MOPAC internal coordinates of N, CA, C and O (Angstrom, degrees):
PM7 1SCF
backbone

  N    0.0000 0     0.00 0     0.00 0    0    0    0
  C    1.4544 1     0.00 0     0.00 0    1    0    0
  C    1.5183 1   109.34 1     0.00 0    2    1    0
  O    1.2310 1   120.72 1   -53.70 1    3    2    1
  N    1.2864 1   116.23 1   126.30 1    3    2    1
  C    1.4576 1   121.67 1   179.68 1    5    3    2
  C    1.5186 1   109.52 1  -101.26 1    6    5    3
  O    1.2310 1   121.11 1   -43.25 1    7    6    5
  N    1.3102 1   115.49 1   136.75 1    7    6    5
  C    1.4570 1   120.10 1   177.28 1    9    7    6
  C    1.5191 1   109.10 1  -126.20 1   10    9    7
  O    1.2310 1   120.34 1   -48.26 1   11   10    9
  N    1.3081 1   116.95 1   131.74 1   11   10    9
  C    1.4583 1   120.81 1  -179.05 1   13   11   10
  C    1.5233 1   111.42 1   -73.99 1   14   13   11
  O    1.2310 1   119.98 1   165.46 1   15   14   13
  N    1.3328 1   117.65 1   -14.54 1   15   14   13
  C    1.4521 1   121.29 1  -177.57 1   17   15   14
  C    1.5220 1   112.92 1   -83.39 1   18   17   15
  O    1.2310 1   119.70 1   172.69 1   19   18   17
  N    1.3104 1   118.17 1    -7.31 1   19   18   17
  C    1.4594 1   121.40 1  -174.73 1   21   19   18
  C    1.5164 1   110.95 1   -69.72 1   22   21   19
  O    1.2310 1   120.98 1   -82.38 1   23   22   21
  N    1.3132 1   115.73 1    97.62 1   23   22   21
  C    1.4496 1   120.88 1   178.29 1   25   23   22
  C    1.5212 1   109.31 1  -113.92 1   26   25   23
  O    1.2310 1   121.43 1   -24.36 1   27   26   25
  N    1.2738 1   114.87 1   155.64 1   27   26   25
  C    1.4490 1   122.45 1   175.74 1   29   27   26
  C    1.5216 1   108.36 1   -73.91 1   30   29   27
  O    1.2310 1   120.49 1   -41.37 1   31   30   29
  N    1.3367 1   116.67 1   138.63 1   31   30   29
  C    1.4599 1   119.00 1  -179.30 1   33   31   30
  C    1.5209 1   110.52 1  -154.68 1   34   33   31
  O    1.2310 1   121.56 1   -11.84 1   35   34   33
  N    1.3283 1   114.62 1   168.16 1   35   34   33
  C    1.4603 1   121.73 1   175.51 1   37   35   34
  C    1.5235 1   107.53 1  -125.74 1   38   37   35
  O    1.2310 1   121.62 1   -43.10 1   39   38   37
  N    1.3353 1   114.51 1   136.90 1   39   38   37
  C    1.4623 1   121.27 1   173.54 1   41   39   38
  C    1.5244 1   105.80 1   -98.40 1   42   41   39
  O    1.2310 1   120.44 1   -61.26 1   43   42   41
  N    1.3108 1   116.76 1   118.74 1   43   42   41
  C    1.4625 1   121.84 1  -178.41 1   45   43   42
  C    1.5251 1   108.60 1   -96.73 1   46   45   43
  O    1.2310 1   120.60 1   -43.86 1   47   46   45
  N    1.3262 1   116.45 1   136.14 1   47   46   45
  C    1.4561 1   122.40 1  -177.48 1   49   47   46
  C    1.5035 1   114.50 1   -76.52 1   50   49   47
  O    1.2310 1   120.73 1  -136.00 1   51   50   49
  N    1.3241 1   116.20 1    44.00 1   51   50   49
  C    1.4601 1   123.25 1   176.71 1   53   51   50
  C    1.5258 1   106.22 1  -134.38 1   54   53   51
  O    1.2310 1   120.89 1   -50.14 1   55   54   53
  N    1.3334 1   115.90 1   129.86 1   55   54   53
  C    1.4573 1   119.02 1   179.10 1   57   55   54
  C    1.5245 1   109.83 1   -70.27 1   58   57   55
  O    1.2310 1   121.17 1   -14.27 1   59   58   57
  N    1.3095 1   115.36 1   165.73 1   59   58   57
  C    1.4614 1   119.92 1  -178.98 1   61   59   58
  C    1.5221 1   112.51 1   -63.14 1   62   61   59
  O    1.2310 1   120.31 1   158.27 1   63   62   61
  N    1.3491 1   117.01 1   -21.73 1   63   62   61
  C    1.4722 1   118.89 1   176.57 1   65   63   62
  C    1.5317 1   112.12 1   -95.72 1   66   65   63
  O    1.2310 1   120.27 1  -169.00 1   67   66   65
  N    1.3614 1   117.09 1    11.00 1   67   66   65
  C    1.4596 1   121.09 1   170.66 1   69   67   66
  C    1.5205 1   117.39 1    94.58 1   70   69   67
  O    1.2310 1   119.30 1  -176.11 1   71   70   69
  N    1.3442 1   118.94 1     3.89 1   71   70   69
  C    1.4678 1   120.61 1   179.23 1   73   71   70
  C    1.5288 1   110.55 1   -86.54 1   74   73   71
  O    1.2310 1   120.99 1   -36.66 1   75   74   73
  N    1.3424 1   115.70 1   143.34 1   75   74   73
  C    1.4705 1   120.42 1   175.95 1   77   75   74
  C    1.5187 1   108.99 1   -70.48 1   78   77   75
  O    1.2310 1   121.12 1   -41.28 1   79   78   77
  N    1.3262 1   115.46 1   138.72 1   79   78   77
  C    1.4567 1   121.26 1   179.69 1   81   79   78
  C    1.5213 1   109.47 1   -81.55 1   82   81   79
  O    1.2310 1   120.16 1   -40.38 1   83   82   81
  N    1.3101 1   117.31 1   139.62 1   83   82   81
  C    1.4595 1   124.08 1   180.00 1   85   83   82
  C    1.5073 1   109.72 1  -122.09 1   86   85   83
  O    1.2310 1   119.30 1   -27.26 1   87   86   85
  N    1.3286 1   118.94 1   152.74 1   87   86   85
  C    1.4589 1   128.62 1     8.03 1   89   87   86
  C    1.5285 1   111.55 1   -77.25 1   90   89   87
  O    1.2310 1   120.97 1   -11.29 1   91   90   89
  N    1.3056 1   115.75 1   168.71 1   91   90   89
  C    1.4641 1   120.22 1  -174.19 1   93   91   90
  C    1.5295 1   112.98 1   -65.14 1   94   93   91
  O    1.2310 1   119.47 1   158.78 1   95   94   93
  N    1.3176 1   118.61 1   -21.22 1   95   94   93
  C    1.4678 1   120.90 1   179.31 1   97   95   94
  C    1.5263 1   112.24 1  -101.56 1   98   97   95
  O    1.2310 1   120.17 1  -154.96 1   99   98   97
  N    1.3193 1   117.27 1    25.04 1   99   98   97
  C    1.4627 1   121.02 1  -176.79 1  101   99   98
  C    1.5256 1   112.48 1   -58.62 1  102  101   99
  O    1.2310 1   119.93 1   141.61 1  103  102  101
  N    1.3358 1   117.74 1   -38.39 1  103  102  101
  C    1.4653 1   121.13 1  -177.15 1  105  103  102
  C    1.5313 1   111.00 1   -65.30 1  106  105  103
  O    1.2310 1   120.42 1   136.35 1  107  106  105
  N    1.3177 1   116.80 1   -43.65 1  107  106  105
  C    1.4624 1   120.63 1   178.72 1  109  107  106
  C    1.5295 1   110.86 1   -65.81 1  110  109  107
  O    1.2310 1   120.75 1   141.07 1  111  110  109
  N    1.3322 1   116.18 1   -38.93 1  111  110  109
  C    1.4718 1   119.94 1   178.44 1  113  111  110
  C    1.5215 1   110.93 1   -64.67 1  114  113  111
  O    1.2310 1   120.55 1   134.93 1  115  114  113
  N    1.3259 1   116.55 1   -45.07 1  115  114  113
  C    1.4552 1   119.93 1  -179.91 1  117  115  114
  C    1.5282 1   111.01 1   -63.21 1  118  117  115
  O    1.2310 1   120.27 1   137.49 1  119  118  117
  N    1.3121 1   117.09 1   -42.51 1  119  118  117
  C    1.4674 1   120.47 1   178.53 1  121  119  118
  C    1.5256 1   111.31 1   -68.54 1  122  121  119
  O    1.2310 1   120.56 1   151.16 1  123  122  121
  N    1.3344 1   116.53 1   -28.84 1  123  122  121
  C    1.4623 1   120.70 1   176.99 1  125  123  122
  C    1.5084 1   112.19 1   -61.03 1  126  125  123
  O    1.2310 1   120.23 1   150.01 1  127  126  125
  N    1.3273 1   117.17 1   -29.99 1  127  126  125
  C    1.4554 1   121.16 1   177.17 1  129  127  126
  C    1.5293 1   110.25 1   -61.73 1  130  129  127
  O    1.2310 1   120.45 1   149.09 1  131  130  129
  N    1.3143 1   116.74 1   -30.91 1  131  130  129
  C    1.4613 1   122.38 1  -177.42 1  133  131  130
  C    1.5293 1   113.10 1   -98.71 1  134  133  131
  O    1.2310 1   120.10 1  -168.18 1  135  134  133
  N    1.3124 1   117.41 1    11.82 1  135  134  133
  C    1.4652 1   119.72 1  -176.41 1  137  135  134
  C    1.5221 1   111.39 1   -97.58 1  138  137  135
  O    1.2310 1   121.53 1   -10.85 1  139  138  137
  N    1.3290 1   114.68 1   169.15 1  139  138  137
  C    1.4634 1   121.82 1   178.82 1  141  139  138
  C    1.5211 1   108.87 1  -148.26 1  142  141  139
  O    1.2310 1   120.92 1   -19.81 1  143  142  141
  N    1.3235 1   115.84 1   160.19 1  143  142  141
  C    1.4512 1   120.21 1   175.60 1  145  143  142
  C    1.5181 1   109.25 1   -83.81 1  146  145  143
  O    1.2310 1   120.70 1   -48.32 1  147  146  145
  N    1.3237 1   116.27 1   131.68 1  147  146  145
  C    1.4556 1   121.60 1   177.80 1  149  147  146
  C    1.5196 1   111.04 1   -88.41 1  150  149  147
  O    1.2310 1   120.64 1     1.52 1  151  150  149
  N    1.3073 1   116.38 1  -178.48 1  151  150  149
  C    1.4601 1   121.47 1  -178.97 1  153  151  150
  C    1.5246 1   112.04 1   -65.55 1  154  153  151
  O    1.2310 1   120.06 1   155.65 1  155  154  153
  N    1.3278 1   117.49 1   -24.35 1  155  154  153
  C    1.4656 1   121.21 1   178.85 1  157  155  154
  C    1.5229 1   112.03 1   -85.38 1  158  157  155
  O    1.2310 1   120.54 1  -169.06 1  159  158  157
  N    1.3567 1   116.57 1    10.94 1  159  158  157
  C    1.4665 1   123.40 1   177.88 1  161  159  158
  C    1.5237 1   113.41 1    62.80 1  162  161  159
  O    1.2310 1   121.43 1  -147.78 1  163  162  161
  N    1.2982 1   114.87 1    32.22 1  163  162  161
  C    1.4619 1   120.50 1   175.66 1  165  163  162
  C    1.5192 1   108.75 1  -118.90 1  166  165  163
  O    1.2310 1   121.44 1   -35.02 1  167  166  165
  N    1.3289 1   114.85 1   144.98 1  167  166  165
  C    1.4555 1   119.92 1   177.31 1  169  167  166
  C    1.5134 1   109.01 1   -70.92 1  170  169  167
  O    1.2310 1   120.47 1   -45.24 1  171  170  169
  N    1.3213 1   116.72 1   134.76 1  171  170  169
  C    1.4582 1   122.65 1  -179.87 1  173  171  170
  C    1.5065 1   110.20 1  -128.30 1  174  173  171
  O    1.2310 1   121.21 1   -48.51 1  175  174  173
  N    1.3370 1   115.30 1   131.49 1  175  174  173
  C    1.4509 1   119.10 1   174.53 1  177  175  174
  C    1.5158 1   110.23 1   -66.62 1  178  177  175
  O    1.2310 1   121.13 1   -25.62 1  179  178  177
  N    1.3053 1   115.44 1   154.38 1  179  178  177
  C    1.4559 1   121.33 1   174.29 1  181  179  178
  C    1.5277 1   109.13 1   -60.13 1  182  181  179
  O    1.2310 1   119.70 1   -33.00 1  183  182  181
  N    1.3262 1   118.18 1   147.00 1  183  182  181
  C    1.4648 1   119.10 1   175.68 1  185  183  182
  C    1.5358 1   112.27 1   -70.31 1  186  185  183
  O    1.2310 1   120.28 1   172.33 1  187  186  185
  N    1.3319 1   117.07 1    -7.67 1  187  186  185
  C    1.4544 1   121.42 1  -177.16 1  189  187  186
  C    1.5295 1   113.95 1  -106.28 1  190  189  187
  O    1.2310 1   120.29 1   173.61 1  191  190  189
  N    1.3290 1   117.05 1    -6.39 1  191  190  189
  C    1.4623 1   121.81 1  -178.30 1  193  191  190
  C    1.5211 1   107.99 1  -141.25 1  194  193  191
  O    1.2310 1   119.83 1   -49.32 1  195  194  193
  N    1.3150 1   117.92 1   130.68 1  195  194  193
  C    1.4592 1   119.67 1   179.60 1  197  195  194
  C    1.5122 1   112.85 1  -154.03 1  198  197  195
  O    1.2310 1   120.78 1   -32.86 1  199  198  197
  N    1.3385 1   116.11 1   147.14 1  199  198  197
  C    1.4583 1   119.97 1   176.97 1  201  199  198
  C    1.5252 1   110.95 1   -79.80 1  202  201  199
  O    1.2310 1   120.69 1   -21.10 1  203  202  201
  N    1.2989 1   116.30 1   158.90 1  203  202  201
  C    1.4603 1   120.80 1   177.23 1  205  203  202
  C    1.5163 1   109.96 1  -178.80 1  206  205  203
  O    1.2310 1   121.41 1    17.38 1  207  206  205
  N    1.3130 1   114.90 1  -162.62 1  207  206  205
  C    1.4575 1   121.79 1   177.92 1  209  207  206
  C    1.5144 1   108.75 1  -119.41 1  210  209  207
  O    1.2310 1   121.18 1   -36.09 1  211  210  209
  N    1.3203 1   115.36 1   143.91 1  211  210  209
  C    1.4559 1   121.27 1   175.04 1  213  211  210
  C    1.5196 1   107.30 1  -131.42 1  214  213  211
  O    1.2310 1   120.89 1   -69.91 1  215  214  213
  N    1.3145 1   115.91 1   110.09 1  215  214  213
  C    1.4773 1   121.66 1  -177.77 1  217  215  214
  C    1.5243 1   111.94 1    53.16 1  218  217  215
  O    1.2310 1   120.59 1  -140.72 1  219  218  217
  N    1.3297 1   116.48 1    39.28 1  219  218  217
  C    1.4541 1   121.39 1   176.74 1  221  219  218
  C    1.5167 1   115.73 1    87.14 1  222  221  219
  O    1.2310 1   119.77 1   178.35 1  223  222  221
  N    1.3242 1   118.04 1    -1.65 1  223  222  221
  C    1.4558 1   121.97 1   178.66 1  225  223  222
  C    1.5175 1   110.34 1  -109.48 1  226  225  223
  O    1.2310 1   120.69 1   -31.41 1  227  226  225
  N    1.3347 1   116.28 1   148.59 1  227  226  225
  C    1.4668 1   120.71 1   174.93 1  229  227  226
  C    1.5196 1   107.94 1   -58.84 1  230  229  227
  O    1.2310 1   121.05 1   -34.00 1  231  230  229
  N    1.3342 1   115.60 1   146.00 1  231  230  229
  C    1.4591 1   119.68 1  -177.33 1  233  231  230
  C    1.5191 1   110.34 1  -154.50 1  234  233  231
  O    1.2310 1   121.64 1   -17.84 1  235  234  233
  N    1.3213 1   114.47 1   162.16 1  235  234  233
  C    1.4603 1   121.96 1   171.93 1  237  235  234
  C    1.5202 1   106.65 1  -124.34 1  238  237  235
  O    1.2310 1   120.98 1   -53.83 1  239  238  237
  N    1.3167 1   115.73 1   126.17 1  239  238  237
  C    1.4580 1   122.79 1  -179.54 1  241  239  238
  C    1.5219 1   108.43 1   -98.30 1  242  241  239
  O    1.2310 1   120.64 1   -50.86 1  243  242  241
  N    1.3319 1   116.39 1   129.14 1  243  242  241
  C    1.4628 1   121.54 1  -177.52 1  245  243  242
  C    1.5199 1   108.71 1  -122.22 1  246  245  243
  O    1.2310 1   121.13 1   -60.16 1  247  246  245
  N    1.3178 1   115.44 1   119.84 1  247  246  245
  C    1.4577 1   122.25 1   177.50 1  249  247  246
  C    1.5316 1   107.94 1   -77.55 1  250  249  247
  O    1.2310 1   120.01 1   -49.35 1  251  250  249
  N    1.3056 1   117.58 1   130.65 1  251  250  249
  C    1.4613 1   122.32 1  -178.53 1  253  251  250
  C    1.5133 1   114.10 1   -58.96 1  254  253  251
  O    1.2310 1   120.00 1   158.18 1  255  254  253
  N    1.3256 1   117.61 1   -21.82 1  255  254  253
  C    1.4657 1   120.22 1   178.66 1  257  255  254
  C    1.5203 1   111.71 1   -63.31 1  258  257  255
  O    1.2310 1   120.13 1   159.02 1  259  258  257
  N    1.3418 1   117.36 1   -20.98 1  259  258  257
  C    1.4566 1   120.59 1   176.80 1  261  259  258
  C    1.5296 1   110.09 1   -58.53 1  262  261  259
  O    1.2310 1   119.97 1   143.57 1  263  262  261
  N    1.3215 1   117.67 1   -36.43 1  263  262  261
  C    1.4591 1   121.92 1   178.86 1  265  263  262
  C    1.5102 1   113.10 1   -64.15 1  266  265  263
  O    1.2310 1   120.79 1   151.32 1  267  266  265
  N    1.3196 1   116.09 1   -28.68 1  267  266  265
  C    1.4685 1   120.96 1   177.77 1  269  267  266
  C    1.5285 1   111.05 1   -78.67 1  270  269  267
  O    1.2310 1   120.98 1   142.19 1  271  270  269
  N    1.3230 1   115.74 1   -37.81 1  271  270  269
  C    1.4629 1   121.51 1  -174.72 1  273  271  270
  C    1.5256 1   112.40 1   -85.18 1  274  273  271
  O    1.2310 1   121.09 1   136.40 1  275  274  273
  N    1.3299 1   115.52 1   -43.60 1  275  274  273
  C    1.4676 1   120.95 1  -175.98 1  277  275  274
  C    1.5296 1   109.38 1  -142.42 1  278  277  275
  O    1.2310 1   120.45 1   -98.62 1  279  278  277
  N    1.3295 1   116.75 1    81.38 1  279  278  277
  C    1.4679 1   120.49 1  -176.24 1  281  279  278
  C    1.5266 1   114.07 1   -56.71 1  282  281  279
  O    1.2310 1   119.52 1   144.00 1  283  282  281
  N    1.3121 1   118.53 1   -36.00 1  283  282  281
  C    1.4641 1   120.13 1  -179.59 1  285  283  282
  C    1.5235 1   111.32 1   -65.58 1  286  285  283
  O    1.2310 1   119.96 1   140.02 1  287  286  285
  N    1.3149 1   117.67 1   -39.98 1  287  286  285
  C    1.4669 1   121.71 1   178.32 1  289  287  286
  C    1.5231 1   109.85 1   -66.53 1  290  289  287
  O    1.2310 1   120.49 1   139.74 1  291  290  289
  N    1.3034 1   116.67 1   -40.26 1  291  290  289
  C    1.4637 1   121.68 1   178.12 1  293  291  290
  C    1.5260 1   110.15 1   -60.84 1  294  293  291
  O    1.2310 1   120.44 1   132.12 1  295  294  293
  N    1.3347 1   116.76 1   -47.88 1  295  294  293
  C    1.4597 1   120.94 1   178.71 1  297  295  294
  C    1.5275 1   111.08 1   -64.22 1  298  297  295
  O    1.2310 1   120.04 1   144.39 1  299  298  297
  N    1.3321 1   117.53 1   -35.61 1  299  298  297
  C    1.4584 1   121.17 1   177.34 1  301  299  298
  C    1.5305 1   110.52 1   -58.50 1  302  301  299
  O    1.2310 1   120.48 1   134.95 1  303  302  301
  N    1.3256 1   116.69 1   -45.05 1  303  302  301
  C    1.4638 1   120.71 1   179.87 1  305  303  302
  C    1.5351 1   111.05 1   -63.61 1  306  305  303
  O    1.2310 1   120.64 1   134.46 1  307  306  305
  N    1.3158 1   116.38 1   -45.54 1  307  306  305
  C    1.4716 1   119.73 1   177.93 1  309  307  306
  C    1.5256 1   111.18 1   -62.61 1  310  309  307
  O    1.2310 1   120.51 1   136.10 1  311  310  309
  N    1.3229 1   116.63 1   -43.90 1  311  310  309
  C    1.4673 1   120.45 1  -179.57 1  313  311  310
  C    1.5165 1   111.81 1   -64.59 1  314  313  311
  O    1.2310 1   120.14 1   142.66 1  315  314  313
  N    1.3431 1   117.33 1   -37.34 1  315  314  313
  C    1.4629 1   120.84 1   177.51 1  317  315  314
  C    1.5227 1   109.62 1   -58.35 1  318  317  315
  O    1.2310 1   121.06 1   132.14 1  319  318  317
  N    1.3195 1   115.58 1   -47.86 1  319  318  317
  C    1.4736 1   120.03 1  -179.03 1  321  319  318
  C    1.5198 1   110.83 1   -63.55 1  322  321  319
  O    1.2310 1   120.27 1   134.99 1  323  322  321
  N    1.3049 1   117.08 1   -45.01 1  323  322  321
  C    1.4590 1   120.68 1  -178.16 1  325  323  322
  C    1.5310 1   111.63 1   -67.69 1  326  325  323
  O    1.2310 1   120.55 1   137.47 1  327  326  325
  N    1.3363 1   116.55 1   -42.53 1  327  326  325
  C    1.4695 1   120.58 1  -179.69 1  329  327  326
  C    1.5246 1   112.40 1   -63.10 1  330  329  327
  O    1.2310 1   120.61 1   149.70 1  331  330  329
  N    1.3283 1   116.44 1   -30.30 1  331  330  329
  C    1.4642 1   121.17 1  -178.85 1  333  331  330
  C    1.5205 1   112.58 1  -100.51 1  334  333  331
  O    1.2310 1   120.57 1  -170.66 1  335  334  333
  N    1.3353 1   116.52 1     9.34 1  335  334  333
  C    1.4679 1   123.29 1   176.41 1  337  335  334
  C    1.5300 1   112.18 1    58.56 1  338  337  335
  O    1.2310 1   120.75 1  -144.23 1  339  338  337
  N    1.3430 1   116.17 1    35.77 1  339  338  337
  C    1.4638 1   120.82 1  -179.20 1  341  339  338
  C    1.5188 1   111.21 1   -87.68 1  342  341  339
  O    1.2310 1   121.25 1   -25.53 1  343  342  341
  N    1.3123 1   115.21 1   154.47 1  343  342  341
  C    1.4584 1   121.24 1   178.55 1  345  343  342
  C    1.5244 1   109.67 1   -72.88 1  346  345  343
  O    1.2310 1   121.07 1   -43.43 1  347  346  345
  N    1.3272 1   115.55 1   136.57 1  347  346  345
  C    1.4621 1   122.84 1   176.42 1  349  347  346
  C    1.5195 1   107.15 1  -120.58 1  350  349  347
  O    1.2310 1   121.12 1   -51.51 1  351  350  349
  N    1.3249 1   115.47 1   128.49 1  351  350  349
  C    1.4625 1   119.94 1   179.03 1  353  351  350
  C    1.5283 1   107.59 1  -119.45 1  354  353  351
  O    1.2310 1   120.46 1   -61.76 1  355  354  353
  N    1.3066 1   116.72 1   118.24 1  355  354  353
  C    1.4708 1   122.40 1  -178.79 1  357  355  354
  C    1.5230 1   111.80 1   -76.43 1  358  357  355
  O    1.2310 1   121.38 1   -31.42 1  359  358  357
  N    1.3218 1   114.97 1   148.58 1  359  358  357
  C    1.4510 1   121.49 1   171.43 1  361  359  358
  C    1.5210 1   116.01 1    83.26 1  362  361  359
  O    1.2310 1   119.59 1  -171.78 1  363  362  361
  N    1.3223 1   118.39 1     8.22 1  363  362  361
  C    1.4610 1   121.47 1  -178.84 1  365  363  362
  C    1.5265 1   109.19 1  -116.83 1  366  365  363
  O    1.2310 1   120.25 1   -57.72 1  367  366  365
  N    1.3410 1   117.13 1   122.28 1  367  366  365
  C    1.4507 1   118.86 1   178.34 1  369  367  366
  C    1.5315 1   111.25 1  -165.90 1  370  369  367
  O    1.2310 1   119.68 1   -95.55 1  371  370  369
  N    1.3282 1   118.21 1    84.45 1  371  370  369
  C    1.4707 1   120.07 1   179.74 1  373  371  370
  C    1.5276 1   113.00 1   -82.46 1  374  373  371
  O    1.2310 1   119.91 1  -131.90 1  375  374  373
  N    1.3276 1   117.79 1    48.10 1  375  374  373
  C    1.4643 1   120.49 1  -179.92 1  377  375  374
  C    1.5188 1   112.75 1   -81.98 1  378  377  375
  O    1.2310 1   119.49 1   165.76 1  379  378  377
  N    1.3181 1   118.57 1   -14.24 1  379  378  377
  C    1.4578 1   121.08 1  -175.42 1  381  379  378
  C    1.5239 1   112.48 1   -54.56 1  382  381  379
  O    1.2310 1   119.58 1   140.48 1  383  382  381
  N    1.3124 1   118.41 1   -39.52 1  383  382  381
  C    1.4492 1   121.54 1  -179.34 1  385  383  382
  C    1.5190 1   113.87 1   -79.08 1  386  385  383
  O    1.2310 1   119.93 1   169.95 1  387  386  385
  N    1.3326 1   117.75 1   -10.05 1  387  386  385
  C    1.4504 1   121.47 1  -175.85 1  389  387  386
  C    1.5246 1   112.97 1   -95.99 1  390  389  387
  O    1.2310 1   119.36 1   173.13 1  391  390  389
  N    1.3229 1   118.82 1    -6.87 1  391  390  389
  C    1.4647 1   121.04 1  -176.76 1  393  391  390
  C    1.4986 1   112.55 1   -68.66 1  394  393  391
  O    1.2310 1   120.10 1   180.00 1  395  394  393

């Protein structure tokens, strides 16, 4: 299923009213939902979702291609951010170097 709304974005671990989101490892936990075990028996993040920092704050980077490949997972990420009142910034996703 292709969706024209699938844009690349970053979820920043700061609420819209400026509070830091907790727990401190929220980004790794959220990305863990999208991870899988590889052949080397190590957990690997999805190539389309990854934790990182954005301007000094914890963040999750979401590649818009996830919306093309797995629309439900893409919506899950957006809903997580919206449900927790987190900042979403469109068009930012430095995952290319993390693959």
